[in-house]
Steps between C-alpha positions, in 0.01 A plus 500: 500500500659663804458409866666574830555129562479190281458169690574203278295203634153423619543283805472572873830694517419713194151591601582575861778728385266663243230560768748658739641728237158597360377575852796735535391693191728348241384427148560129481453242226520123547621321188339158538601217267247237605382293793647538850598231747279694741226286345654209695492679837313326785392808692810557712818709497811326630746748647747242629392149592841339559850625568803411294571199719152359437353583837143623517466865569251632763583868483601590146593864554743398773639214285579742213810609691640145487497474120816511289610829344395388149132464596274784370379567853857552615570739216211727609563449870274378781352847576387542136353150494302584817381829346387333179340216695280756679406669172409185308176422685393859458526471119335163497214623718448791261453245226231326706729216612482442872752281679359450854589644834869413505587732212750714693636230735854367449380139507450220253200274511409183301283478194340183373604392152276307258673178606417558865847610608561793731767741367639807680401834352471864594168631365190302410170615368204520741286186513774257389595201722797611709646409839755626751613143544624235262325221700161647578207706358258726681190273460389162632251419218491614138288428197726460194331558163599283209357593161460178305683501168729784593844341522715806576397487868623170648253511790616165643847642564357803676259283700787274610690808617208611716470151654873484559479825703216370716216672320184296428445541128168425330516484119215671319508334158307746275383408155419795277327463165710772337830331586362155409400630157856617425667180627255281302626673189844365592638844568746567781345766720744753646460732794425806284224306322343410834529858609313616192228251572471634853424845358167355395249556784324175418815290527614678813158464658489128428839451663407702809176308546679163480772606742248644744315170514822315597705744705341388825664629820838575344673809632616600152447404137821460299471549124741501207593859405309523173294812572540871432674469165424865426559615857130492586344413839398141424689363796321732743165408351572125549585553869183706549278241341659201675482678840833346603848642460668414167867440432677425178794279384673589175468259208779366282618767252399688300340672794181703518656670801801609295280623216294701747808652660630605157166646400463710810857630490464594136181691578679694778786582265259639239303693765822664606568615148724220373510385136508145380676430172373145455664249270815711506792270451806723542764408246787723600603822665716790386782594739706818485741648755414226750126572483210330331352743250207295369369152433347344194200260515394238246148639471620864465733465194718793415394689813725575789336491845675761716513547878720663763530178698464129412424201722572146383261245650493235233543203735743208494533205265133401495390844384782557254671768706811277497604270215746208536721331243817297503693826476352654812202697639379816324245775554345547155392869499801698622762225513568573863769340715384175660611349830555128430766242566657211318432322171150389405555153645550653843173700505292212629536216748403143443232480773183693414439634852854622558562871485565560134784747427318665207232626739745763631594627156374839388573853390789669683413824678657751739368566851218719356392238244643691201556232231862451404626479143863446405593547864332842542160579662256658257382826656130467419437125465398300803438123534241357742332172585599155394749615233734596787785273605602397850227275643321168446131592515385142532723409789455828684126546423560867420401538134197731543670679786801587289266606219310739722787625714729586205209654308417736780866575569566603142172700485615695807838572346350620175234700678746704706 
């Protein structure tokens, strides 16, 4: 098999890079091992929520210039971050994912989490609960829908958050026979299971009728984000039938929102001519004269998969892109150089919520994100996304931003 570009990975970074390359006419294949952490996404993209001193960021594109030289944004430069930040919403919109009116504005806003907290973010899907202020919301009275038996949406936390911010919150406690039937069988019902139930017109209709009878004079109805599993228009139908605006709050993961994002991005990649090689666990790569010649996958035995360019987007420790042992940190496919410090006992700190040193470990790259092996950049292998070193994605709230920005940056470099 021969392609222009092989992207190893199936998460947000891999698929955004693949879409950009395929749109530019490249023959691209994504080698996808399994599930992506995109399934845990809550409907937002965090460009940069906090600076390296822990201060909240209001204007992320301006704050990029304050980051240390090792951060991926600093490697590509503020101008390139701004360029890619303008391109990202265009690609997302082409996939049918719309992120509100502030798409091109250099300004963060706040999104509501499943626990009722407001967190700074850059882009949020239309119809999700967001605010321009940490202490207030744009309504005075809301109807909050609680689906009895569904435990992945802690409605009481969300309700307390509304009340704390001066919003009168009326709880609509909705009992649905379909959910009750599952919980009576002592099964734990997850968000995706509820979303599948909501694809049944009878179940959806029952829910809408019960909400409509209780919504009263609320300005908006707030529901858990368990609709549109296959990217359909269920959310719009609910708003139309209720005759009041509808907003959503993400549930605890796994997330219907994340599954929907992944589904729509995959469909766009395929429409643009991309190829998915699903279940492709890449075992190793052949390197000659400082170039990757081919890779070998577990489900394609004795067959070399050849490309002109390769992009590594296998993620960090959680996804197996990085592997730790007492001897050090390794990248298992190409045995690339890793940026890490100290012995294994120094990789973590005692307090859970401290900035953990291992969060900044990752594959070493040059300024153009060529992966480095034995001290030399490989000419046709790039690394993108959370496998990169140089930043703590939890403390900076930049994980999805780094994924998207580095993906588009490398796609631009390959596409030239």
